[in-house]
N, CA, C and O of each residue as an XYZ file, in Angstrom:
648
protein
N       0.813     -1.184      0.000
C       0.000      0.000      0.000
C       0.862      1.257      0.000
O       0.551      2.234     -0.681
N       1.962      1.223      0.779
C       2.863      2.367      0.825
C       3.459      2.638     -0.549
O       3.707      3.789     -0.907
N       3.683      1.603     -1.299
C       4.234      1.741     -2.635
C       3.298      2.572     -3.515
O       3.747      3.447     -4.254
N       1.996      2.293     -3.431
C       1.010      3.006     -4.249
C       0.892      4.468     -3.830
O       0.776      5.352     -4.679
N       0.920      4.725     -2.519
C       0.842      6.100     -2.029
C       2.075      6.878     -2.471
O       1.965      8.021     -2.913
N       3.252      6.258     -2.353
C       4.489      6.892     -2.770
C       4.447      7.183     -4.276
O       4.808      8.281     -4.699
N       4.016      6.222     -5.077
C       3.899      6.385     -6.521
C       2.917      7.517     -6.861
O       3.187      8.333     -7.743
N       1.783      7.559     -6.158
C       0.772      8.598     -6.385
C       1.341      9.982     -6.061
O       1.112     10.934     -6.808
N       2.089     10.103     -4.938
C       2.674     11.391     -4.565
C       3.712     11.857     -5.583
O       3.763     13.043     -5.907
N       4.527     10.956     -6.084
C       5.519     11.315     -7.103
C       4.816     11.776     -8.381
O       5.225     12.762     -8.995
N       3.774     11.073     -8.776
C       3.001     11.448     -9.953
C       2.353     12.822     -9.763
O       2.377     13.647    -10.676
N       1.780     13.071     -8.594
C       1.132     14.339     -8.303
C       2.138     15.484     -8.322
O       1.851     16.535     -8.896
N       3.311     15.311     -7.710
C       4.357     16.338     -7.708
C       4.823     16.599     -9.135
O       5.042     17.752     -9.508
N       4.978     15.560     -9.930
C       5.391     15.724    -11.329
C       4.369     16.511    -12.135
O       4.736     17.371    -12.935
N       3.100     16.225    -11.931
C       2.055     16.949    -12.652
C       1.989     18.413    -12.237
O       1.854     19.299    -13.081
N       2.085     18.663    -10.933
C       2.010     20.035    -10.450
C       3.222     20.857    -10.865
O       3.080     22.042    -11.169
N       4.394     20.268    -10.884
C       5.586     21.030    -11.274
C       5.626     21.247    -12.779
O       6.325     22.148    -13.243
N       4.902     20.454    -13.552
C       4.863     20.623    -15.003
C       3.923     21.718    -15.441
O       4.011     22.165    -16.585
N       3.026     22.171    -14.585
C       2.091     23.241    -14.953
C       2.814     24.574    -14.935
O       3.656     24.821    -14.072
N       2.487     25.425    -15.880
C       3.118     26.733    -15.954
C       2.437     27.747    -15.056
O       2.967     28.843    -14.869
N       1.315     27.432    -14.508
C       0.571     28.409    -13.720
C      -0.264     29.267    -14.649
O      -0.659     28.821    -15.727
N      -0.534     30.504    -14.233
C      -1.338     31.399    -15.051
C      -0.543     31.864    -16.263
O       0.656     32.128    -16.174
N      -1.223     31.957    -17.386
C      -0.577     32.420    -18.604
C      -0.260     33.908    -18.483
O      -0.986     34.651    -17.823
N       0.815     34.332    -19.115
C       1.215     35.731    -19.108
C       0.465     36.459    -20.228
O       1.039     36.774    -21.270
N      -0.814     36.718    -19.997
C      -1.653     37.373    -20.996
C      -1.541     38.884    -20.850
O      -1.342     39.408    -19.754
N      -1.671     39.556    -21.960
C      -1.625     41.008    -21.971
C      -2.773     41.567    -21.143
O      -3.858     40.988    -21.110
N      -2.538     42.688    -20.476
C      -3.583     43.315    -19.691
C      -4.694     43.865    -20.574
O      -5.865     43.828    -20.194
N      -4.336     44.375    -21.749
C      -5.316     44.947    -22.658
C      -5.531     43.999    -23.829
O      -4.597     43.693    -24.571
N      -6.751     43.544    -23.988
C      -7.041     42.619    -25.086
C      -7.768     43.318    -26.233
O      -8.282     42.657    -27.135
N      -7.813     44.654    -26.203
C      -8.488     45.421    -27.242
C      -7.475     46.374    -27.885
O      -6.720     47.054    -27.191
N      -7.474     46.408    -29.203
C      -6.614     47.345    -29.928
C      -7.394     48.618    -30.196
O      -8.480     48.571    -30.774
N      -6.852     49.750    -29.784
C      -7.526     51.033    -29.939
C      -6.666     51.986    -30.747
O      -5.453     52.060    -30.551
N      -7.299     52.716    -31.659
C      -6.607     53.771    -32.394
C      -6.574     55.001    -31.495
O      -7.589     55.380    -30.910
N      -5.414     55.614    -31.391
C      -5.295     56.791    -30.523
C      -5.067     58.036    -31.375
O      -4.111     58.123    -32.146
N      -5.980     58.999    -31.210
C      -5.929     60.267    -31.912
C      -5.563     61.353    -30.907
O      -6.160     61.434    -29.833
N      -4.591     62.179    -31.249
C      -4.176     63.281    -30.398
C      -4.696     64.584    -31.025
O      -4.556     64.776    -32.233
N      -5.286     65.471    -30.235
C      -5.817     66.735    -30.727
C      -4.767     67.824    -30.555
O      -4.304     68.067    -29.440
N      -4.383     68.487    -31.658
C      -3.321     69.483    -31.628
C      -3.737     70.759    -32.348
O      -4.579     70.735    -33.246
N      -3.133     71.875    -31.941
C      -3.306     73.149    -32.624
C      -2.524     73.087    -33.934
O      -1.366     72.670    -33.939
N      -3.143     73.497    -35.048
C      -2.484     73.367    -36.356
C      -1.299     74.321    -36.515
O      -0.403     74.041    -37.313
N      -1.265     75.444    -35.779
C      -0.140     76.387    -35.886
C       0.995     76.038    -34.943
O       2.158     76.000    -35.343
N       0.653     75.783    -33.686
C       1.695     75.584    -32.671
C       2.044     74.116    -32.451
O       3.090     73.809    -31.880
N       1.189     73.217    -32.894
C       1.342     71.771    -32.680
C       1.300     71.398    -31.202
O       1.778     70.336    -30.805
N       0.725     72.278    -30.398
C       0.537     71.984    -28.975
C      -0.783     71.272    -28.772
O      -1.717     71.409    -29.561
N      -0.835     70.521    -27.710
C      -2.048     69.775    -27.360
C      -3.177     70.731    -27.026
O      -2.965     71.740    -26.354
N      -4.389     70.413    -27.499
C      -5.572     71.190    -27.150
C      -6.618     70.249    -26.568
O      -6.591     69.043    -26.809
N      -7.538     70.820    -25.800
C      -8.634     70.043    -25.223
C      -9.948     70.689    -25.615
O     -10.034     71.909    -25.756
N     -10.961     69.872    -25.788
C     -12.300     70.388    -26.026
C     -12.873     70.867    -24.703
O     -12.764     70.177    -23.690
N     -13.489     72.059    -24.708
C     -14.098     72.548    -23.474
C     -15.358     71.756    -23.153
O     -15.678     71.537    -21.985
N     -16.065     71.330    -24.181
C     -17.203     70.429    -24.012
C     -16.837     69.139    -24.724
O     -16.127     69.169    -25.729
N     -17.299     68.034    -24.232
C     -16.977     66.746    -24.836
C     -17.429     66.666    -26.280
O     -18.559     67.027    -26.608
N     -16.561     66.201    -27.125
C     -16.925     65.928    -28.508
C     -17.375     64.469    -28.574
O     -16.618     63.563    -28.228
N     -18.589     64.255    -29.012
C     -19.085     62.882    -29.111
C     -18.602     62.283    -30.439
O     -18.678     62.926    -31.485
N     -18.112     61.060    -30.379
C     -17.643     60.381    -31.581
C     -18.449     59.110    -31.750
O     -18.548     58.292    -30.835
N     -19.024     58.955    -32.931
C     -19.742     57.717    -33.240
C     -18.932     56.935    -34.261
O     -18.280     57.508    -35.134
N     -18.987     55.643    -34.139
C     -18.356     54.762    -35.098
C     -19.426     54.128    -35.957
O     -20.485     53.744    -35.461
N     -19.151     54.017    -37.251
C     -20.109     53.427    -38.179
C     -19.441     52.233    -38.849
O     -18.346     52.352    -39.398
N     -20.102     51.087    -38.800
C     -19.590     49.880    -39.440
C     -20.664     49.311    -40.354
O     -21.849     49.323    -40.021
N     -20.241     48.817    -41.502
C     -21.147     48.136    -42.420
C     -20.928     46.643    -42.265
O     -19.837     46.137    -42.526
N     -21.961     45.946    -41.843
C     -21.883     44.503    -41.658
C     -23.069     43.855    -42.335
O     -24.217     44.179    -42.028
N     -22.803     42.945    -43.252
C     -23.844     42.230    -43.993
C     -24.824     43.189    -44.659
O     -26.029     42.935    -44.671
N     -24.320     44.284    -45.209
C     -25.150     45.243    -45.917
C     -25.921     46.207    -45.047
O     -26.620     47.073    -45.573
N     -25.820     46.088    -43.717
C     -26.538     47.015    -42.850
C     -25.539     47.855    -42.057
O     -24.439     47.406    -41.733
N     -25.949     49.073    -41.760
C     -25.097     50.022    -41.059
C     -25.348     49.956    -39.558
O     -26.493     49.985    -39.108
N     -24.265     49.867    -38.788
C     -24.344     49.869    -37.334
C     -23.639     51.121    -36.824
O     -22.497     51.387    -37.200
N     -24.311     51.893    -35.970
C     -23.735     53.110    -35.407
C     -23.718     52.984    -33.892
O     -24.690     52.542    -33.279
N     -22.580     53.387    -33.290
C     -22.459     53.311    -31.841
C     -21.578     54.449    -31.357
O     -20.617     54.818    -32.032
N     -21.890     55.006    -30.206
C     -21.046     56.036    -29.603
C     -19.809     55.356    -29.038
O     -19.912     54.447    -28.213
N     -18.627     55.806    -29.491
C     -17.379     55.168    -29.054
C     -16.533     56.091    -28.181
O     -15.543     55.655    -27.593
N     -16.922     57.378    -28.093
C     -16.141     58.322    -27.293
C     -17.037     59.495    -26.947
O     -17.768     59.987    -27.806
N     -16.994     59.952    -25.698
C     -17.842     61.073    -25.299
C     -17.239     61.769    -24.086
O     -17.820     61.750    -23.000
N     -16.067     62.387    -24.273
C     -15.375     63.061    -23.175
C     -14.668     64.306    -23.678
O     -14.406     64.435    -24.874
N     -14.361     65.210    -22.784
C     -13.552     66.386    -23.114
C     -12.113     66.088    -22.714
O     -11.767     66.153    -21.535
N     -11.288     65.768    -23.678
C      -9.884     65.458    -23.421
C      -9.038     65.977    -24.560
O      -9.559     66.562    -25.509
N      -7.740     65.768    -24.473
C      -6.832     66.194    -25.529
C      -6.483     65.054    -26.480
O      -5.655     65.219    -27.376
N      -7.106     63.916    -26.289
C      -6.905     62.773    -27.177
C      -8.126     61.873    -27.065
O      -8.966     62.046    -26.182
N      -8.208     60.910    -27.974
C      -9.239     59.887    -27.856
C      -8.652     58.555    -28.300
O      -7.845     58.486    -29.227
N      -9.074     57.513    -27.622
C      -8.705     56.144    -27.991
C      -9.994     55.426    -28.335
O     -10.882     55.292    -27.492
N     -10.100     54.959    -29.587
C     -11.359     54.396    -30.072
C     -11.116     53.055    -30.763
O     -10.067     52.851    -31.374
N     -12.081     52.147    -30.668
C     -11.940     50.840    -31.302
C     -12.138     50.918    -32.817
O     -12.675     51.896    -33.337
N     -11.698     49.881    -33.503
C     -11.893     49.769    -34.941
C     -12.869     48.647    -35.238
O     -13.126     47.784    -34.399
N     -13.405     48.675    -36.446
C     -14.354     47.662    -36.885
C     -13.617     46.389    -37.292
O     -12.455     46.434    -37.694
N     -14.305     45.258    -37.182
C     -13.719     44.003    -37.657
C     -13.859     43.862    -39.172
O     -13.312     42.928    -39.759
N     -14.595     44.789    -39.814
C     -14.601     44.828    -41.274
C     -13.325     45.543    -41.708
O     -12.504     45.880    -40.856
N     -13.135     45.782    -42.986
C     -11.899     46.412    -43.455
C     -11.983     47.935    -43.517
O     -11.071     48.586    -44.027
N     -13.073     48.506    -43.001
C     -13.225     49.960    -42.991
C     -13.888     50.408    -41.695
O     -14.850     49.798    -41.228
N     -13.356     51.488    -41.123
C     -13.942     52.091    -39.933
C     -14.201     53.563    -40.224
O     -13.336     54.264    -40.749
N     -15.391     54.019    -39.879
C     -15.761     55.424    -40.057
C     -16.071     56.027    -38.701
O     -16.862     55.483    -37.931
N     -15.437     57.165    -38.415
C     -15.705     57.901    -37.190
C     -16.354     59.228    -37.560
O     -15.911     59.899    -38.493
N     -17.390     59.605    -36.841
C     -18.021     60.913    -37.014
C     -17.825     61.663    -35.702
O     -18.293     61.228    -34.649
N     -17.125     62.800    -35.779
C     -16.882     63.627    -34.602
C     -17.961     64.705    -34.583
O     -18.012     65.557    -35.470
N     -18.818     64.666    -33.572
C     -19.924     65.606    -33.437
C     -19.503     66.725    -32.486
O     -19.391     66.504    -31.280
N     -19.270     67.921    -33.023
C     -18.910     69.066    -32.188
C     -20.176     69.721    -31.635
O     -20.241     70.078    -30.459
N     -21.167     69.870    -32.489
C     -22.486     70.378    -32.111
C     -23.504     69.510    -32.854
O     -23.135     68.529    -33.499
N     -24.773     69.873    -32.761
C     -25.788     69.087    -33.468
C     -25.618     69.132    -34.974
O     -25.952     68.169    -35.665
N     -25.096     70.249    -35.497
C     -24.950     70.348    -36.950
C     -23.499     70.353    -37.425
O     -23.246     70.065    -38.595
N     -22.544     70.668    -36.560
C     -21.131     70.714    -36.951
C     -20.468     69.380    -36.639
O     -20.449     68.932    -35.493
N     -19.924     68.753    -37.683
C     -19.259     67.460    -37.494
C     -18.227     67.224    -38.585
O     -18.296     67.807    -39.667
N     -17.279     66.367    -38.280
C     -16.281     65.904    -39.252
C     -16.307     64.389    -39.282
O     -16.692     63.735    -38.313
N     -15.891     63.849    -40.411
C     -15.870     62.398    -40.602
C     -14.457     61.963    -40.963
O     -13.795     62.596    -41.784
N     -14.001     60.880    -40.346
C     -12.706     60.276    -40.662
C     -12.978     58.830    -41.072
O     -13.622     58.081    -40.338
N     -12.486     58.444    -42.247
C     -12.683     57.082    -42.755
C     -11.322     56.414    -42.881
O     -10.424     56.923    -43.552
N     -11.183     55.254    -42.218
C      -9.952     54.471    -42.285
C     -10.222     53.173    -43.030
O     -11.180     52.465    -42.722
N      -9.395     52.864    -43.993
C      -9.413     51.530    -44.598
C      -8.190     50.821    -44.034
O      -7.080     51.352    -44.049
N      -8.418     49.608    -43.535
C      -7.342     48.927    -42.823
C      -7.349     47.438    -43.093
O      -8.343     46.854    -43.523
N      -6.203     46.854    -42.824
C      -6.047     45.408    -42.894
C      -6.186     44.877    -41.473
O      -5.550     45.395    -40.555
N      -7.002     43.861    -41.284
C      -7.175     43.235    -39.969
C      -6.178     42.094    -39.838
O      -6.057     41.265    -40.739
N      -5.468     42.050    -38.722
C      -4.414     41.058    -38.512
C      -4.697     40.311    -37.214
O      -4.405     40.830    -36.136
N      -5.264     39.090    -37.290
C      -5.477     38.308    -36.060
C      -4.129     37.966    -35.432
O      -3.162     37.674    -36.135
N      -4.075     38.005    -34.102
C      -2.828     37.750    -33.390
C      -3.086     36.870    -32.180
O      -3.964     37.158    -31.366
N      -2.316     35.795    -32.068
C      -2.362     34.921    -30.893
C      -0.940     34.841    -30.359
O      -0.063     34.244    -30.984
N      -0.718     35.452    -29.192
C       0.615     35.446    -28.594
C       0.868     34.208    -27.766
O       1.991     33.705    -27.723
N      -0.166     33.712    -27.107
C      -0.073     32.546    -26.242
C      -1.392     31.794    -26.394
O      -2.461     32.398    -26.310
N      -1.327     30.507    -26.613
C      -2.554     29.741    -26.850
C      -3.475     29.737    -25.633
O      -4.659     29.430    -25.768
N      -2.966     30.067    -24.458
C      -3.790     30.119    -23.254
C      -4.478     31.475    -23.094
O      -5.296     31.648    -22.191
N      -4.154     32.443    -23.968
C      -4.724     33.791    -23.884
C      -5.705     33.992    -25.035
O      -5.621     33.309    -26.056
N      -6.635     34.932    -24.867
C      -7.571     35.196    -25.962
C      -6.861     35.797    -27.170
O      -5.836     36.465    -27.035
N      -7.417     35.552    -28.343
C      -6.865     36.113    -29.579
C      -7.115     37.617    -29.612
O      -8.105     38.103    -29.067
N      -6.219     38.339    -30.250
C      -6.334     39.781    -30.406
C      -6.515     40.108    -31.881
O      -6.177     39.303    -32.748
N      -7.047     41.286    -32.159
C      -7.103     41.778    -33.525
C      -6.245     43.028    -33.596
O      -6.519     44.022    -32.924
N      -5.201     42.968    -34.418
C      -4.377     44.128    -34.693
C      -4.812     44.672    -36.044
O      -5.507     43.989    -36.795
N      -4.403     45.909    -36.360
C      -4.810     46.553    -37.601
C      -3.625     47.268    -38.216
O      -2.693     47.674    -37.520
N      -3.675     47.417    -39.537
C      -2.708     48.255    -40.227
C      -3.486     49.168    -41.162
O      -4.171     48.702    -42.072
N      -3.377     50.472    -40.930
C      -4.112     51.453    -41.728
C      -3.472     51.539    -43.106
O      -2.264     51.733    -43.237
N      -4.311     51.390    -44.137
C      -3.818     51.450    -45.514
C      -4.120     52.799    -46.161
O      -3.259     53.365    -46.834
N      -5.334     53.321    -45.965
C      -5.690     54.644    -46.491
C      -6.567     55.362    -45.479
O      -7.163     54.751    -44.592
N      -6.629     56.694    -45.641
C      -7.425     57.509    -44.734
C      -7.988     58.685    -45.530
O      -7.321     59.242    -46.402
N      -9.240     59.051    -45.208
C      -9.831     60.269    -45.764
C     -10.602     60.955    -44.638
O     -10.968     60.324    -43.647
N     -10.846     62.274    -44.808
C     -11.524     63.019    -43.753
C     -12.115     64.294    -44.327
O     -11.701     64.770    -45.384
N     -13.088     64.836    -43.612
C     -13.660     66.136    -43.952
C     -12.963     67.202    -43.125
O     -12.300     66.898    -42.134
N     -13.118     68.466    -43.545
C     -12.423     69.555    -42.853
C     -13.385     70.688    -42.496
O     -13.137     71.844    -42.837
N     -14.473     70.362    -41.818
C     -15.421     71.391    -41.388
C     -14.880     72.144    -40.181
O     -14.879     73.375    -40.182
N     -14.428     71.448    -39.168
C     -13.840     72.088    -37.989
C     -12.358     71.754    -37.880
O     -11.574     72.576    -37.404
N     -11.973     70.586    -38.304
C     -10.566     70.217    -38.208
C      -9.805     70.721    -39.426
O     -10.388     70.932    -40.490
N      -8.514     70.911    -39.264
C      -7.658     71.405    -40.338
C      -7.097     70.236    -41.150
O      -7.154     70.242    -42.380
N      -6.553     69.232    -40.450
C      -5.980     68.078    -41.135
C      -5.794     66.926    -40.151
O      -5.877     67.106    -38.936
N      -5.544     65.747    -40.700
C      -5.255     64.561    -39.898
C      -3.979     63.949    -40.464
O      -3.866     63.754    -41.674
N      -3.030     63.650    -39.603
C      -1.761     63.061    -40.033
C      -1.622     61.668    -39.428
O      -1.801     61.484    -38.224
N      -1.305     60.701    -40.265
C      -1.054     59.331    -39.811
C       0.365     59.268    -39.244
O       1.337     59.513    -39.959
N       0.477     58.939    -37.959
C       1.773     58.868    -37.280
C       2.304     57.442    -37.266
O       3.473     57.202    -37.566
N       1.426     56.488    -36.912
C       1.818     55.082    -36.820
C       0.679     54.241    -37.379
O      -0.374     54.154    -36.747
N       0.854     53.614    -38.554
C      -0.237     52.858    -39.172
C      -0.565     51.538    -38.470
O      -1.620     50.957    -38.724
N       0.319     51.056    -37.594
C       0.093     49.781    -36.918
C      -0.622     50.021    -35.596
O      -0.086     50.657    -34.688
N      -1.839     49.501    -35.506
C      -2.655     49.681    -34.303
C      -2.700     48.353    -33.567
O      -3.233     47.363    -34.068
N      -2.129     48.349    -32.369
C      -2.074     47.142    -31.547
C      -2.696     47.466    -30.192
O      -3.346     48.499    -30.027
N      -2.492     46.582    -29.233
C      -3.025     46.838    -27.890
C      -2.062     47.662    -27.038
O      -2.284     47.822    -25.838
N      -1.003     48.182    -27.640
C      -0.083     49.071    -26.932
C      -0.569     50.507    -27.077
O      -1.129     50.871    -28.111
N      -0.360     51.319    -26.054
C      -0.803     52.709    -26.095
C       0.219     53.565    -26.831
O       1.189     54.036    -26.236
N      -0.001     53.763    -28.124
C       0.852     54.622    -28.927
C      -0.029     55.593    -29.707
O      -1.190     55.298    -29.993
N       0.529     56.748    -30.045
C      -0.193     57.724    -30.856
C      -0.209     57.198    -32.294
O       0.838     56.895    -32.866
N      -1.405     57.095    -32.865
C      -1.531     56.658    -34.251
C      -1.828     57.823    -35.196
O      -1.397     57.811    -36.349
N      -2.563     58.826    -34.713
C      -2.976     59.947    -35.551
C      -2.866     61.252    -34.778
O      -3.072     61.291    -33.565
N      -2.535     62.327    -35.504
C      -2.631     63.676    -34.965
C      -3.752     64.376    -35.721
O      -3.738     64.423    -36.951
N      -4.716     64.916    -34.997
C      -5.776     65.715    -35.597
C      -5.453     67.173    -35.288
O      -5.369     67.564    -34.124
N      -5.274     67.974    -36.337
C      -4.936     69.376    -36.181
C      -6.182     70.241    -36.362
O      -6.937     70.090    -37.323
N      -6.372     71.153    -35.402
C      -7.513     72.078    -35.420
C      -7.001     73.504    -35.550
O      -5.951     73.856    -35.013
N      -7.761     74.313    -36.271
C      -7.506     75.755    -36.331
C      -8.106     76.357    -35.059
O      -9.287     76.164    -34.771
N      -7.300     77.072    -34.318
C      -7.800     77.685    -33.079
C      -7.636     79.192    -33.195
O      -6.847     79.674    -34.008
N      -8.375     79.931    -32.389
C      -8.285     81.390    -32.380
C      -6.926     81.817    -31.842
O      -6.422     81.241    -30.877
N      -6.340     82.823    -32.467
C      -5.054     83.343    -31.989
C      -5.247     83.969    -30.626
O      -6.227     84.679    -30.403
N      -4.330     83.717    -29.714
C      -4.430     84.255    -28.355
C      -3.430     85.362    -28.111
O      -3.208     85.746    -26.962
N      -2.817     85.888    -29.166
C      -1.786     86.935    -28.993
C      -2.386     88.266    -28.704
O      -1.661     89.247    -28.534
């Protein structure tokens, strides 16, 4: 009987020491595009005094889906992308004043560890935008991952304070 208990304990220790424990999964499992708001003349960071609401529009199976993806007064925004190959953002400054940014991108599935959930990374291929309130948009980093990096600079014309 002692032989079986000893054998069982050795087997149990071997199994427990072979486990890696918890997988080293990334803290952020969502890839977000980060837009920084800047003054077009000085290139300094600006903030909206009132929150600019941003809606995302995705076309899936021929139907349009719209959702609010950002609604804060900050000097930047981090927003998700669509799983289709195009993401459209509408920045609502007021009820009638708005700008639209359209990104065409390649979706890149990523699995770093089989014990962790799969991620979706993106690579921006083309971009277009309107210029009702904003001056221009510059692509800084086309690779959008789950790391916090600036991907776009949005430049606004602001009143001179001199």
